[in-house]
C-alpha positions, 0 to 999 in steps of 0.5 A, a space after each residue: 131139355 127137349 122131350 120127344 114122344 115116340 110110338 112104335 107099332 108092330 104089324 099084326 101079321 103072324 109072328 111079327 112080334 119079337 123078344 129081341 132088343 130094339 132101340 131107336 135114334 132120332 136124326 135131323 139134318 145136322 145131329 141126332 139123339 142118343 140111342 134109346 132102348 124100347 123096353 119089354 117084348 113087342 107083341 103083334 098088333 101092339 104099340 110101345 110108347 117111350 120118351 126121348 130126352 135131348 139136350 136141345 131141340 133137334 128141329 125137323 126129324 128127317 130120319 129114324 134109325 131102328 137098331 135090332 140086337 139079339 143076345 141068343 136066339 134070333 126073333 125077327 120083328 115086323 115094324 109097322 110104323 113109328 110116330 114121333 111127336 116133337 116138343 111143340 106138337 109137330 107129328 112126324 110119321 115114319 112108315 116102315 112095313 118091313 122085317 128086321 132080321 138078325 143084328 141090323 140097323 134100318 134107316 126109315 125116312 119121314 113119310 111126307 110125299 116128296 119128289 126126288 128133286 125136292 130132297 135138298 138135304 144131303 143126308 136124304 140124298 145119301 139115304 136115297 143113294 144107299 137105298 137104291 144100291 141095296 135094291 139093285 144088289 137084292 133084285 138081280 136077274 139071271 138067264 134061266 135057259 136060252 129063250 126063256 124069261 129071266 129069273 131072280 138070281 138066287 138058288 132057291 126061295 130060302 135065300 130070299 130076305 123075308 121082305 121079298 117073300 110071301 108072308 105066312 098068311 099069303 102063302 097059306 092062302 095061295 096053297 089053299 087056293 091051289 089045292 081047291 082048284 086042283 080038286 075042282 079039275 079032278 072032280 070035273 074030269 080034267 085031271 087023270 082023263 084016260 082018253 082024248 077030248 071029243 070036241 072043243 065044246 067038251 073042253 070048254 064045259 070043264 071050265 064053265 058053269 055046269 047046271 048053275 054051279 061052278 066046277 068043284 061045287 060038288 064039294 060044297 054041302 047043300 044048305 039045310 032044309 027050311 
């Protein structure tokens, strides 16, 4: 009997762990292992180890299948990567870096860099074809208005998959930066100006350094005296 050691890593971003059921299947060019469940909860930034027993050596592992299933409440999971150690010590790495939502099965191919022409196995060619088809369906464009650039073919950002949206941390950073610069322009006299500009020099001064400080530096407290 062949024994494979599997390590599953969860991303360290906010709310990346899950309490839903996760299982894994190892796939080679001709066969696959039985589906093996990963027990206990997945916590952000943590790894889970499990052992997969097969009746015979599968040979080179080309794909893994991650199965996510929920009983009651939805709890999305962000998988960082999966590492598989074969019985003879060969290490296979499967970078995932994506959210798994709902009841779903995600196929992840082995991470060795290869050109498309080097995909000799039919299972990898089919995986690539289905992957491209999914991307083409997800990233479609529509005309916003005559003469305007095209935009994504969705009604709102809430229709987007989590893998297509900013992460919670990046959204927070973006909004924080936006608030800071709006406050800077307000304090610098750019916003809510009741009169016209007198010269280009006056306009440039709003976006340049003033007395060695950036616009908005008045919001920063001076350092304490020595």
